[in-house]
PQR file with spaces between the fields and no chain letter, atoms N, CA, C, O and H, PARSE charges and radii, in Angstrom:
ATOM       1  N    MET     1     129.231   89.712  120.486 -0.4000 1.5000
ATOM       2  CA   MET     1     129.584   88.068  120.770 -0.0000 2.0000
ATOM       3  C    MET     1     130.611   88.528  122.303  0.5500 1.7000
ATOM       4  O    MET     1     131.262   89.544  122.546 -0.5500 1.4000
ATOM       5  N    ILE     2     130.411   87.464  122.982 -0.4000 1.5000
ATOM       6  CA   ILE     2     131.283   87.461  124.378 -0.0000 2.0000
ATOM       7  C    ILE     2     132.777   86.696  124.431  0.5500 1.7000
ATOM       8  O    ILE     2     133.345   87.731  124.083 -0.5500 1.4000
ATOM       9  H    ILE     2     129.882   86.638  122.785  0.4000 1.0000
ATOM      10  N    PRO     3     133.339   86.215  124.504 -0.5600 1.5000
ATOM      11  CA   PRO     3     134.519   85.538  123.878  0.2800 2.0000
ATOM      12  C    PRO     3     134.647   84.647  125.499  0.5500 1.7000
ATOM      13  O    PRO     3     134.822   83.464  125.206 -0.5500 1.4000
ATOM      14  N    GLU     4     134.615   84.834  127.283 -0.4000 1.5000
ATOM      15  CA   GLU     4     134.807   84.830  127.809 -0.0000 2.0000
ATOM      16  C    GLU     4     134.108   83.355  128.212  0.5500 1.7000
ATOM      17  O    GLU     4     134.697   82.423  128.758 -0.5500 1.4000
ATOM      18  H    GLU     4     134.472   85.795  127.521  0.4000 1.0000
ATOM      19  N    ILE     5     132.319   83.397  127.688 -0.4000 1.5000
ATOM      20  CA   ILE     5     131.576   83.126  128.164 -0.0000 2.0000
ATOM      21  C    ILE     5     130.267   83.242  127.240  0.5500 1.7000
ATOM      22  O    ILE     5     129.832   84.392  127.313 -0.5500 1.4000
ATOM      23  H    ILE     5     131.840   84.155  127.244  0.4000 1.0000
ATOM      24  N    GLY     6     129.476   82.404  126.371 -0.4000 1.5000
ATOM      25  CA   GLY     6     129.003   82.596  126.010 -0.0000 2.0000
ATOM      26  C    GLY     6     127.344   83.027  126.610  0.5500 1.7000
ATOM      27  O    GLY     6     126.990   83.261  127.766 -0.5500 1.4000
ATOM      28  H    GLY     6     129.829   81.470  126.312  0.4000 1.0000
ATOM      29  N    GLY     7     126.484   83.018  125.248 -0.4000 1.5000
ATOM      30  CA   GLY     7     125.318   83.912  125.535 -0.0000 2.0000
ATOM      31  C    GLY     7     123.784   83.100  126.726  0.5500 1.7000
ATOM      32  O    GLY     7     122.799   83.602  127.267 -0.5500 1.4000
ATOM      33  H    GLY     7     126.771   82.828  124.309  0.4000 1.0000
ATOM      34  N    MET     8     124.404   81.550  126.653 -0.4000 1.5000
ATOM      35  CA   MET     8     123.396   80.566  126.696 -0.0000 2.0000
ATOM      36  C    MET     8     123.729   80.612  128.549  0.5500 1.7000
ATOM      37  O    MET     8     122.936   80.596  129.490 -0.5500 1.4000
ATOM      38  H    MET     8     125.205   81.143  126.214  0.4000 1.0000
ATOM      39  N    GLU     9     125.500   80.685  128.510 -0.4000 1.5000
ATOM      40  CA   GLU     9     125.403   80.821  130.297 -0.0000 2.0000
ATOM      41  C    GLU     9     125.299   82.264  130.379  0.5500 1.7000
ATOM      42  O    GLU     9     125.551   82.367  131.579 -0.5500 1.4000
ATOM      43  H    GLU     9     126.144   80.698  127.745  0.4000 1.0000
ATOM      44  N    VAL    10     125.094   83.584  129.944 -0.4000 1.5000
ATOM      45  CA   VAL    10     124.994   85.085  130.606 -0.0000 2.0000
ATOM      46  C    VAL    10     123.196   84.304  130.984  0.5500 1.7000
ATOM      47  O    VAL    10     122.835   84.532  132.138 -0.5500 1.4000
ATOM      48  H    VAL    10     124.890   83.500  128.968  0.4000 1.0000
ATOM      49  N    CYS    11     122.522   83.757  130.412 -0.4000 1.5000
ATOM      50  CA   CYS    11     121.181   83.273  130.953 -0.0000 2.0000
ATOM      51  C    CYS    11     120.937   82.931  131.914  0.5500 1.7000
ATOM      52  O    CYS    11     120.247   83.504  132.757 -0.5500 1.4000
ATOM      53  H    CYS    11     122.815   83.572  129.474  0.4000 1.0000
ATOM      54  N    LYS    12     121.842   81.177  132.028 -0.4000 1.5000
ATOM      55  CA   LYS    12     120.863   81.483  132.976 -0.0000 2.0000
ATOM      56  C    LYS    12     122.094   81.998  133.979  0.5500 1.7000
ATOM      57  O    LYS    12     121.605   81.443  134.963 -0.5500 1.4000
ATOM      58  H    LYS    12     122.403   80.711  131.344  0.4000 1.0000
ATOM      59  N    LYS    13     123.053   82.489  134.404 -0.4000 1.5000
ATOM      60  CA   LYS    13     123.220   83.367  134.699 -0.0000 2.0000
ATOM      61  C    LYS    13     122.149   84.413  135.448  0.5500 1.7000
ATOM      62  O    LYS    13     121.971   84.473  136.665 -0.5500 1.4000
ATOM      63  H    LYS    13     123.450   82.940  133.604  0.4000 1.0000
ATOM      64  N    MET    14     121.343   85.386  134.224 -0.4000 1.5000
ATOM      65  CA   MET    14     120.745   86.265  134.949 -0.0000 2.0000
ATOM      66  C    MET    14     119.527   85.650  135.482  0.5500 1.7000
ATOM      67  O    MET    14     119.008   86.149  136.481 -0.5500 1.4000
ATOM      68  H    MET    14     121.487   85.337  133.236  0.4000 1.0000
ATOM      69  N    THR    15     118.997   84.580  134.898 -0.4000 1.5000
ATOM      70  CA   THR    15     118.120   83.922  135.154 -0.0000 2.0000
ATOM      71  C    THR    15     118.076   83.458  137.104  0.5500 1.7000
ATOM      72  O    THR    15     117.044   83.467  137.776 -0.5500 1.4000
ATOM      73  H    THR    15     119.419   84.175  134.087  0.4000 1.0000
ATOM      74  N    ASN    16     119.846   83.006  137.767 -0.4000 1.5000
ATOM      75  CA   ASN    16     119.672   82.388  138.634 -0.0000 2.0000
ATOM      76  C    ASN    16     119.932   84.479  139.855  0.5500 1.7000
ATOM      77  O    ASN    16     120.025   84.591  141.077 -0.5500 1.4000
ATOM      78  H    ASN    16     120.684   82.999  137.221  0.4000 1.0000
ATOM      79  N    ASN    17     119.949   85.346  139.043 -0.4000 1.5000
ATOM      80  CA   ASN    17     119.840   85.738  139.377 -0.0000 2.0000
ATOM      81  C    ASN    17     118.921   87.361  139.704  0.5500 1.7000
ATOM      82  O    ASN    17     118.630   88.126  138.785 -0.5500 1.4000
ATOM      83  H    ASN    17     119.872   85.255  138.050  0.4000 1.0000
ATOM      84  N    LEU    18     118.449   87.740  141.733 -0.4000 1.5000
ATOM      85  CA   LEU    18     117.135   88.490  142.040 -0.0000 2.0000
ATOM      86  C    LEU    18     116.695   90.020  140.699  0.5500 1.7000
ATOM      87  O    LEU    18     115.609   90.279  140.179 -0.5500 1.4000
ATOM      88  H    LEU    18     118.685   87.118  142.480  0.4000 1.0000
ATOM      89  N    LYS    19     117.999   90.695  140.543 -0.4000 1.5000
ATOM      90  CA   LYS    19     118.285   91.949  140.353 -0.0000 2.0000
ATOM      91  C    LYS    19     118.153   91.582  138.957  0.5500 1.7000
ATOM      92  O    LYS    19     117.758   92.545  138.299 -0.5500 1.4000
ATOM      93  H    LYS    19     118.881   90.485  140.965  0.4000 1.0000
ATOM      94  N    LEU    20     118.431   90.036  137.939 -0.4000 1.5000
ATOM      95  CA   LEU    20     118.784   90.378  136.598 -0.0000 2.0000
ATOM      96  C    LEU    20     117.436   89.249  136.278  0.5500 1.7000
ATOM      97  O    LEU    20     117.813   88.684  135.251 -0.5500 1.4000
ATOM      98  H    LEU    20     118.751   89.253  138.474  0.4000 1.0000
ATOM      99  N    LYS    21     115.853   88.565  136.717 -0.4000 1.5000
ATOM     100  CA   LYS    21     115.436   87.156  136.649 -0.0000 2.0000
ATOM     101  C    LYS    21     114.987   88.072  135.965  0.5500 1.7000
ATOM     102  O    LYS    21     116.041   88.709  135.995 -0.5500 1.4000
ATOM     103  H    LYS    21     115.547   89.025  137.551  0.4000 1.0000
ATOM     104  N    ASN    22     114.222   88.807  135.265 -0.4000 1.5000
ATOM     105  CA   ASN    22     112.838   89.709  134.986 -0.0000 2.0000
ATOM     106  C    ASN    22     113.606   90.454  133.780  0.5500 1.7000
ATOM     107  O    ASN    22     112.936   91.002  132.905 -0.5500 1.4000
ATOM     108  H    ASN    22     113.367   88.290  135.241  0.4000 1.0000
ATOM     109  N    VAL    23     114.616   90.467  133.748 -0.4000 1.5000
ATOM     110  CA   VAL    23     115.238   91.510  132.235 -0.0000 2.0000
ATOM     111  C    VAL    23     114.598   90.772  131.330  0.5500 1.7000
ATOM     112  O    VAL    23     114.300   89.632  131.688 -0.5500 1.4000
ATOM     113  H    VAL    23     115.161   90.022  134.459  0.4000 1.0000
ATOM     114  N    PRO    24     114.292   91.125  130.208 -0.5600 1.5000
ATOM     115  CA   PRO    24     113.855   90.273  129.090  0.2800 2.0000
ATOM     116  C    PRO    24     115.148   90.555  127.797  0.5500 1.7000
ATOM     117  O    PRO    24     115.825   91.414  127.231 -0.5500 1.4000
ATOM     118  N    VAL    25     114.912   89.435  127.865 -0.4000 1.5000
ATOM     119  CA   VAL    25     116.254   88.948  126.265 -0.0000 2.0000
ATOM     120  C    VAL    25     116.502   88.724  125.140  0.5500 1.7000
ATOM     121  O    VAL    25     116.199   87.540  124.997 -0.5500 1.4000
ATOM     122  H    VAL    25     114.362   88.738  128.324  0.4000 1.0000
ATOM     123  N    LEU    26     116.942   89.178  124.027 -0.4000 1.5000
ATOM     124  CA   LEU    26     117.131   89.024  122.924 -0.0000 2.0000
ATOM     125  C    LEU    26     118.392   88.743  122.249  0.5500 1.7000
ATOM     126  O    LEU    26     119.412   89.340  121.904 -0.5500 1.4000
ATOM     127  H    LEU    26     117.189   90.141  124.144  0.4000 1.0000
ATOM     128  N    LEU    27     117.800   87.388  122.205 -0.4000 1.5000
ATOM     129  CA   LEU    27     119.582   86.688  121.064 -0.0000 2.0000
ATOM     130  C    LEU    27     119.244   86.757  120.280  0.5500 1.7000
ATOM     131  O    LEU    27     118.127   86.580  119.794 -0.5500 1.4000
ATOM     132  H    LEU    27     116.972   86.903  122.486  0.4000 1.0000
ATOM     133  N    MET    28     120.445   87.134  119.833 -0.4000 1.5000
ATOM     134  CA   MET    28     121.584   87.140  118.614 -0.0000 2.0000
ATOM     135  C    MET    28     122.121   86.245  118.053  0.5500 1.7000
ATOM     136  O    MET    28     123.090   85.905  118.731 -0.5500 1.4000
ATOM     137  H    MET    28     121.353   87.278  120.228  0.4000 1.0000
ATOM     138  N    SER    29     121.979   85.307  116.642 -0.4000 1.5000
ATOM     139  CA   SER    29     122.952   84.779  116.369 -0.0000 2.0000
ATOM     140  C    SER    29     122.423   85.063  114.985  0.5500 1.7000
ATOM     141  O    SER    29     121.475   85.536  114.357 -0.5500 1.4000
ATOM     142  H    SER    29     121.191   85.584  116.091  0.4000 1.0000
ATOM     143  N    SER    30     124.264   84.169  114.834 -0.4000 1.5000
ATOM     144  CA   SER    30     125.291   84.324  113.310 -0.0000 2.0000
ATOM     145  C    SER    30     123.959   83.296  112.282  0.5500 1.7000
ATOM     146  O    SER    30     123.179   83.170  111.338 -0.5500 1.4000
ATOM     147  H    SER    30     125.033   83.785  115.344  0.4000 1.0000
ATOM     148  N    ALA    31     124.762   82.704  113.769 -0.4000 1.5000
ATOM     149  CA   ALA    31     124.338   81.054  112.908 -0.0000 2.0000
ATOM     150  C    ALA    31     123.828   80.046  113.375  0.5500 1.7000
ATOM     151  O    ALA    31     124.502   79.160  113.900 -0.5500 1.4000
ATOM     152  H    ALA    31     125.396   82.806  114.536  0.4000 1.0000
ATOM     153  N    LEU    32     122.394   80.004  113.252 -0.4000 1.5000
ATOM     154  CA   LEU    32     121.358   79.365  114.262 -0.0000 2.0000
ATOM     155  C    LEU    32     121.395   77.284  113.541  0.5500 1.7000
ATOM     156  O    LEU    32     121.227   76.733  112.453 -0.5500 1.4000
ATOM     157  H    LEU    32     121.846   80.724  112.826  0.4000 1.0000
ATOM     158  N    PRO    33     121.745   76.806  115.102 -0.5600 1.5000
ATOM     159  CA   PRO    33     121.915   74.993  114.293  0.2800 2.0000
ATOM     160  C    PRO    33     120.348   73.929  113.580  0.5500 1.7000
ATOM     161  O    PRO    33     120.022   72.926  112.945 -0.5500 1.4000
ATOM     162  N    ILE    34     119.824   75.230  114.370 -0.4000 1.5000
ATOM     163  CA   ILE    34     118.229   74.207  113.702 -0.0000 2.0000
ATOM     164  C    ILE    34     117.606   75.669  113.675  0.5500 1.7000
ATOM     165  O    ILE    34     118.014   76.655  114.289 -0.5500 1.4000
ATOM     166  H    ILE    34     120.088   76.045  114.885  0.4000 1.0000
ATOM     167  N    SER    35     116.782   75.596  113.023 -0.4000 1.5000
ATOM     168  CA   SER    35     115.501   76.799  112.596 -0.0000 2.0000
ATOM     169  C    SER    35     115.310   77.740  113.632  0.5500 1.7000
ATOM     170  O    SER    35     115.367   77.278  114.771 -0.5500 1.4000
ATOM     171  H    SER    35     116.450   74.796  112.525  0.4000 1.0000
ATOM     172  N    SER    36     114.988   79.570  113.445 -0.4000 1.5000
ATOM     173  CA   SER    36     114.918   80.156  114.830 -0.0000 2.0000
ATOM     174  C    SER    36     113.799   79.898  115.621  0.5500 1.7000
ATOM     175  O    SER    36     113.622   80.215  116.797 -0.5500 1.4000
ATOM     176  H    SER    36     114.942   79.945  112.519  0.4000 1.0000
ATOM     177  N    GLU    37     112.704   78.997  114.498 -0.4000 1.5000
ATOM     178  CA   GLU    37     111.091   78.632  115.847 -0.0000 2.0000
ATOM     179  C    GLU    37     111.294   77.143  116.618  0.5500 1.7000
ATOM     180  O    GLU    37     110.610   76.836  117.595 -0.5500 1.4000
ATOM     181  H    GLU    37     112.847   78.739  113.543  0.4000 1.0000
ATOM     182  N    GLU    38     112.402   76.197  116.002 -0.4000 1.5000
ATOM     183  CA   GLU    38     112.904   75.250  116.731 -0.0000 2.0000
ATOM     184  C    GLU    38     114.038   75.808  118.228  0.5500 1.7000
ATOM     185  O    GLU    38     113.891   75.509  119.413 -0.5500 1.4000
ATOM     186  H    GLU    38     112.957   76.446  115.208  0.4000 1.0000
ATOM     187  N    TYR    39     115.202   76.743  117.547 -0.4000 1.5000
ATOM     188  CA   TYR    39     115.750   77.109  118.816 -0.0000 2.0000
ATOM     189  C    TYR    39     114.347   77.840  119.970  0.5500 1.7000
ATOM     190  O    TYR    39     114.163   77.714  121.180 -0.5500 1.4000
ATOM     191  H    TYR    39     115.322   76.986  116.584  0.4000 1.0000
ATOM     192  N    LYS    40     113.665   78.512  119.016 -0.4000 1.5000
ATOM     193  CA   LYS    40     113.147   79.405  120.678 -0.0000 2.0000
ATOM     194  C    LYS    40     112.090   78.212  121.201  0.5500 1.7000
ATOM     195  O    LYS    40     111.682   78.440  122.340 -0.5500 1.4000
ATOM     196  H    LYS    40     113.815   78.615  118.033  0.4000 1.0000
ATOM     197  N    ALA    41     111.662   77.204  120.702 -0.4000 1.5000
ATOM     198  CA   ALA    41     110.542   75.887  121.260 -0.0000 2.0000
ATOM     199  C    ALA    41     111.451   75.507  122.328  0.5500 1.7000
ATOM     200  O    ALA    41     111.060   75.641  123.488 -0.5500 1.4000
ATOM     201  H    ALA    41     111.994   77.019  119.777  0.4000 1.0000
ATOM     202  N    THR    42     113.079   74.867  121.996 -0.4000 1.5000
ATOM     203  CA   THR    42     114.031   74.498  122.633 -0.0000 2.0000
ATOM     204  C    THR    42     113.817   74.991  124.444  0.5500 1.7000
ATOM     205  O    THR    42     113.453   74.582  125.547 -0.5500 1.4000
ATOM     206  H    THR    42     113.397   74.758  121.054  0.4000 1.0000
ATOM     207  N    LEU    43     114.654   76.809  123.291 -0.4000 1.5000
ATOM     208  CA   LEU    43     114.905   78.053  124.864 -0.0000 2.0000
ATOM     209  C    LEU    43     113.541   77.727  125.546  0.5500 1.7000
ATOM     210  O    LEU    43     113.974   77.173  126.556 -0.5500 1.4000
ATOM     211  H    LEU    43     114.949   77.142  122.395  0.4000 1.0000
ATOM     212  N    LYS    44     111.860   77.691  125.704 -0.4000 1.5000
ATOM     213  CA   LYS    44     110.765   78.177  126.410 -0.0000 2.0000
ATOM     214  C    LYS    44     110.238   76.263  126.764  0.5500 1.7000
ATOM     215  O    LYS    44     109.264   76.131  127.506 -0.5500 1.4000
ATOM     216  H    LYS    44     111.509   78.141  124.883  0.4000 1.0000
ATOM     217  N    ASN    45     110.762   75.242  126.336 -0.4000 1.5000
ATOM     218  CA   ASN    45     110.987   74.214  127.644 -0.0000 2.0000
ATOM     219  C    ASN    45     111.886   74.278  128.354  0.5500 1.7000
ATOM     220  O    ASN    45     111.897   73.179  128.909 -0.5500 1.4000
ATOM     221  H    ASN    45     111.553   75.349  125.733  0.4000 1.0000
ATOM     222  N    SER    46     113.061   75.124  128.905 -0.4000 1.5000
ATOM     223  CA   SER    46     114.009   75.108  129.536 -0.0000 2.0000
ATOM     224  C    SER    46     113.928   76.606  130.912  0.5500 1.7000
ATOM     225  O    SER    46     114.237   77.797  130.875 -0.5500 1.4000
ATOM     226  H    SER    46     113.052   76.016  128.454  0.4000 1.0000
ATOM     227  N    ILE    47     113.511   75.949  131.677 -0.4000 1.5000
ATOM     228  CA   ILE    47     113.035   77.209  132.949 -0.0000 2.0000
ATOM     229  C    ILE    47     114.819   78.216  132.856  0.5500 1.7000
ATOM     230  O    ILE    47     115.036   79.394  133.140 -0.5500 1.4000
ATOM     231  H    ILE    47     113.260   74.982  131.707  0.4000 1.0000
ATOM     232  N    SER    48     115.567   77.383  132.466 -0.4000 1.5000
ATOM     233  CA   SER    48     116.775   78.527  132.442 -0.0000 2.0000
ATOM     234  C    SER    48     117.109   79.776  131.836  0.5500 1.7000
ATOM     235  O    SER    48     117.791   80.792  131.970 -0.5500 1.4000
ATOM     236  H    SER    48     115.391   76.426  132.235  0.4000 1.0000
ATOM     237  N    PHE    49     115.959   78.957  130.807 -0.4000 1.5000
ATOM     238  CA   PHE    49     115.740   80.230  129.131 -0.0000 2.0000
ATOM     239  C    PHE    49     114.576   81.399  129.221  0.5500 1.7000
ATOM     240  O    PHE    49     114.216   82.341  128.515 -0.5500 1.4000
ATOM     241  H    PHE    49     115.405   78.132  130.698  0.4000 1.0000
ATOM     242  N    SER    50     114.007   80.542  131.064 -0.4000 1.5000
ATOM     243  CA   SER    50     112.296   82.143  130.624 -0.0000 2.0000
ATOM     244  C    SER    50     112.498   83.314  130.403  0.5500 1.7000
ATOM     245  O    SER    50     111.522   84.031  130.623 -0.5500 1.4000
ATOM     246  H    SER    50     114.299   79.777  131.637  0.4000 1.0000
ATOM     247  N    ILE    51     113.593   83.919  129.969 -0.4000 1.5000
ATOM     248  CA   ILE    51     114.128   85.655  130.442 -0.0000 2.0000
ATOM     249  C    ILE    51     113.768   85.834  128.521  0.5500 1.7000
ATOM     250  O    ILE    51     113.338   86.795  127.883 -0.5500 1.4000
ATOM     251  H    ILE    51     114.386   83.336  129.791  0.4000 1.0000
ATOM     252  N    VAL    52     114.186   84.417  128.079 -0.4000 1.5000
ATOM     253  CA   VAL    52     114.584   85.105  126.559 -0.0000 2.0000
ATOM     254  C    VAL    52     113.122   85.128  125.667  0.5500 1.7000
ATOM     255  O    VAL    52     112.451   84.182  125.256 -0.5500 1.4000
ATOM     256  H    VAL    52     114.535   83.636  128.597  0.4000 1.0000
ATOM     257  N    LYS    53     112.882   86.797  125.523 -0.4000 1.5000
ATOM     258  CA   LYS    53     112.089   86.225  124.518 -0.0000 2.0000
ATOM     259  C    LYS    53     111.688   86.536  123.479  0.5500 1.7000
ATOM     260  O    LYS    53     110.548   86.768  123.077 -0.5500 1.4000
ATOM     261  H    LYS    53     113.427   87.566  125.857  0.4000 1.0000
ATOM     262  N    GLY    54     113.067   86.554  122.804 -0.4000 1.5000
ATOM     263  CA   GLY    54     112.997   86.355  121.130 -0.0000 2.0000
ATOM     264  C    GLY    54     114.187   85.803  120.804  0.5500 1.7000
ATOM     265  O    GLY    54     115.016   85.629  121.697 -0.5500 1.4000
ATOM     266  H    GLY    54     113.993   86.366  123.130  0.4000 1.0000
ATOM     267  N    VAL    55     114.523   85.365  119.222 -0.4000 1.5000
ATOM     268  CA   VAL    55     115.818   85.347  118.829 -0.0000 2.0000
ATOM     269  C    VAL    55     115.703   85.479  116.776  0.5500 1.7000
ATOM     270  O    VAL    55     115.310   84.831  115.806 -0.5500 1.4000
ATOM     271  H    VAL    55     113.849   85.507  118.496  0.4000 1.0000
ATOM     272  N    ILE    56     116.262   86.598  117.078 -0.4000 1.5000
ATOM     273  CA   ILE    56     117.000   87.301  116.494 -0.0000 2.0000
ATOM     274  C    ILE    56     118.419   87.480  115.122  0.5500 1.7000
ATOM     275  O    ILE    56     119.389   88.184  115.403 -0.5500 1.4000
ATOM     276  H    ILE    56     116.582   87.124  117.866  0.4000 1.0000
ATOM     277  N    GLU    57     118.328   86.590  113.370 -0.4000 1.5000
ATOM     278  CA   GLU    57     119.477   85.888  113.378 -0.0000 2.0000
ATOM     279  C    GLU    57     120.523   87.149  113.018  0.5500 1.7000
ATOM     280  O    GLU    57     120.499   88.215  113.633 -0.5500 1.4000
ATOM     281  H    GLU    57     117.540   86.019  113.141  0.4000 1.0000
ATOM     282  N    LYS    58     121.091   86.963  112.340 -0.4000 1.5000
ATOM     283  CA   LYS    58     122.165   87.719  111.612 -0.0000 2.0000
ATOM     284  C    LYS    58     122.404   87.440  110.252  0.5500 1.7000
ATOM     285  O    LYS    58     121.942   86.329  109.991 -0.5500 1.4000
ATOM     286  H    LYS    58     121.110   86.097  111.840  0.4000 1.0000
ATOM     287  N    PRO    59     122.957   88.004  109.219 -0.5600 1.5000
ATOM     288  CA   PRO    59     121.855   89.486  109.474  0.2800 2.0000
ATOM     289  C    PRO    59     120.833   89.691  109.422  0.5500 1.7000
ATOM     290  O    PRO    59     119.977   89.030  108.834 -0.5500 1.4000
ATOM     291  N    PHE    60     120.661   90.968  110.227 -0.4000 1.5000
ATOM     292  CA   PHE    60     118.994   91.201  110.027 -0.0000 2.0000
ATOM     293  C    PHE    60     118.296   93.038  109.255  0.5500 1.7000
ATOM     294  O    PHE    60     118.748   94.170  109.089 -0.5500 1.4000
ATOM     295  H    PHE    60     121.356   91.504  110.705  0.4000 1.0000
ATOM     296  N    VAL    61     117.585   92.632  109.121 -0.4000 1.5000
ATOM     297  CA   VAL    61     117.246   94.008  108.982 -0.0000 2.0000
ATOM     298  C    VAL    61     115.951   95.288  110.063  0.5500 1.7000
ATOM     299  O    VAL    61     114.765   95.281  110.391 -0.5500 1.4000
ATOM     300  H    VAL    61     117.218   91.712  109.256  0.4000 1.0000
ATOM     301  N    ILE    62     116.965   96.052  110.209 -0.4000 1.5000
ATOM     302  CA   ILE    62     116.429   96.759  111.525 -0.0000 2.0000
ATOM     303  C    ILE    62     114.947   97.329  111.741  0.5500 1.7000
ATOM     304  O    ILE    62     114.434   97.581  112.831 -0.5500 1.4000
ATOM     305  H    ILE    62     117.928   96.058  109.942  0.4000 1.0000
ATOM     306  N    ASP    63     114.235   97.513  110.187 -0.4000 1.5000
ATOM     307  CA   ASP    63     112.761   97.225  111.468 -0.0000 2.0000
ATOM     308  C    ASP    63     112.521   96.186  112.107  0.5500 1.7000
ATOM     309  O    ASP    63     111.587   96.182  112.910 -0.5500 1.4000
ATOM     310  H    ASP    63     114.652   97.308  109.301  0.4000 1.0000
ATOM     311  N    ASP    64     113.261   95.124  111.915 -0.4000 1.5000
ATOM     312  CA   ASP    64     112.830   93.207  112.385 -0.0000 2.0000
ATOM     313  C    ASP    64     113.415   93.080  113.028  0.5500 1.7000
ATOM     314  O    ASP    64     113.540   91.911  113.394 -0.5500 1.4000
ATOM     315  H    ASP    64     114.020   95.128  111.263  0.4000 1.0000
ATOM     316  N    LEU    65     114.554   94.495  113.947 -0.4000 1.5000
ATOM     317  CA   LEU    65     115.207   94.081  115.202 -0.0000 2.0000
ATOM     318  C    LEU    65     113.964   95.277  116.436  0.5500 1.7000
ATOM     319  O    LEU    65     113.314   95.234  117.481 -0.5500 1.4000
ATOM     320  H    LEU    65     114.453   95.445  113.649  0.4000 1.0000
ATOM     321  N    LEU    66     114.301   96.088  115.424 -0.4000 1.5000
ATOM     322  CA   LEU    66     113.072   97.299  115.927 -0.0000 2.0000
ATOM     323  C    LEU    66     111.521   96.809  116.442  0.5500 1.7000
ATOM     324  O    LEU    66     111.078   97.300  117.480 -0.5500 1.4000
ATOM     325  H    LEU    66     114.830   96.123  114.576  0.4000 1.0000
ATOM     326  N    ALA    67     110.985   96.152  115.929 -0.4000 1.5000
ATOM     327  CA   ALA    67     109.926   95.545  115.417 -0.0000 2.0000
ATOM     328  C    ALA    67     109.780   94.557  116.987  0.5500 1.7000
ATOM     329  O    ALA    67     108.960   94.811  117.869 -0.5500 1.4000
ATOM     330  H    ALA    67     111.344   95.753  115.085  0.4000 1.0000
ATOM     331  N    LYS    68     110.752   93.464  117.023 -0.4000 1.5000
ATOM     332  CA   LYS    68     111.195   92.619  118.191 -0.0000 2.0000
ATOM     333  C    LYS    68     111.461   93.045  119.641  0.5500 1.7000
ATOM     334  O    LYS    68     110.911   92.839  120.723 -0.5500 1.4000
ATOM     335  H    LYS    68     111.418   93.258  116.306  0.4000 1.0000
ATOM     336  N    ILE    69     112.465   93.682  119.241 -0.4000 1.5000
ATOM     337  CA   ILE    69     112.570   95.658  120.762 -0.0000 2.0000
ATOM     338  C    ILE    69     110.900   96.011  120.962  0.5500 1.7000
ATOM     339  O    ILE    69     110.649   95.473  122.040 -0.5500 1.4000
ATOM     340  H    ILE    69     112.912   93.849  118.362  0.4000 1.0000
ATOM     341  N    LYS    70     110.308   96.307  120.730 -0.4000 1.5000
ATOM     342  CA   LYS    70     109.006   97.294  120.790 -0.0000 2.0000
ATOM     343  C    LYS    70     108.294   96.343  121.303  0.5500 1.7000
ATOM     344  O    LYS    70     107.756   96.459  122.403 -0.5500 1.4000
ATOM     345  H    LYS    70     110.512   96.744  119.854  0.4000 1.0000
ATOM     346  N    LYS    71     108.163   94.757  120.195 -0.4000 1.5000
ATOM     347  CA   LYS    71     107.053   94.214  121.124 -0.0000 2.0000
ATOM     348  C    LYS    71     107.361   93.667  122.643  0.5500 1.7000
ATOM     349  O    LYS    71     106.635   93.594  123.634 -0.5500 1.4000
ATOM     350  H    LYS    71     108.601   94.662  119.301  0.4000 1.0000
ATOM     351  N    ILE    72     108.862   93.280  122.398 -0.4000 1.5000
ATOM     352  CA   ILE    72     109.164   92.686  124.033 -0.0000 2.0000
ATOM     353  C    ILE    72     108.816   93.808  124.993  0.5500 1.7000
ATOM     354  O    ILE    72     108.008   93.604  125.899 -0.5500 1.4000
ATOM     355  H    ILE    72     109.452   93.339  121.592  0.4000 1.0000
ATOM     356  N    THR    73     109.521   95.232  124.789 -0.4000 1.5000
ATOM     357  CA   THR    73     109.539   95.989  126.003 -0.0000 2.0000
ATOM     358  C    THR    73     108.678   97.153  126.946  0.5500 1.7000
ATOM     359  O    THR    73     108.821   97.843  127.956 -0.5500 1.4000
ATOM     360  H    THR    73     110.177   95.398  124.053  0.4000 1.0000
ATOM     361  N    LYS    74     107.131   96.688  125.264 -0.4000 1.5000
ATOM     362  CA   LYS    74     106.027   97.544  124.599 -0.0000 2.0000
ATOM     363  C    LYS    74     106.417   99.290  124.439  0.5500 1.7000
ATOM     364  O    LYS    74     105.715  100.296  124.532 -0.5500 1.4000
ATOM     365  H    LYS    74     107.014   96.128  124.444  0.4000 1.0000
ATOM     366  N    ILE    75     107.636   99.112  124.204 -0.4000 1.5000
ATOM     367  CA   ILE    75     107.997  100.609  123.933 -0.0000 2.0000
ATOM     368  C    ILE    75     107.699  101.223  123.100  0.5500 1.7000
ATOM     369  O    ILE    75     107.906  100.270  122.349 -0.5500 1.4000
ATOM     370  H    ILE    75     108.207   98.294  124.128  0.4000 1.0000
ATOM     371  N    ASP    76     107.294  102.177  122.265 -0.4000 1.5000
ATOM     372  CA   ASP    76     106.480  102.558  120.645 -0.0000 2.0000
ATOM     373  C    ASP    76     107.812  103.826  120.704  0.5500 1.7000
ATOM     374  O    ASP    76     107.935  104.883  121.324 -0.5500 1.4000
ATOM     375  H    ASP    76     107.125  102.951  122.875  0.4000 1.0000
ATOM     376  N    PHE    77     108.463  103.260  119.956 -0.4000 1.5000
ATOM     377  CA   PHE    77     109.888  104.180  119.313 -0.0000 2.0000
ATOM     378  C    PHE    77     108.942  105.279  118.009  0.5500 1.7000
ATOM     379  O    PHE    77     109.561  106.086  117.316 -0.5500 1.4000
ATOM     380  H    PHE    77     108.363  102.402  119.452  0.4000 1.0000
């Protein structure tokens, strides 16, 4: 949790920063207002959130988190 700024604002700032605009982001949320699939579809329609590569809801299973990280980064642990 970032008390001073929301995750969406961080994504907007990263997208507008030449050094950070290609860093993949995995959003974590404890309560999505809509289903995670609808949320991801909404994000895909926004150019500002092109860096968002996935969404995971808390609480999460560590294996699911690691699988998403592996998919996004293509790193095998």
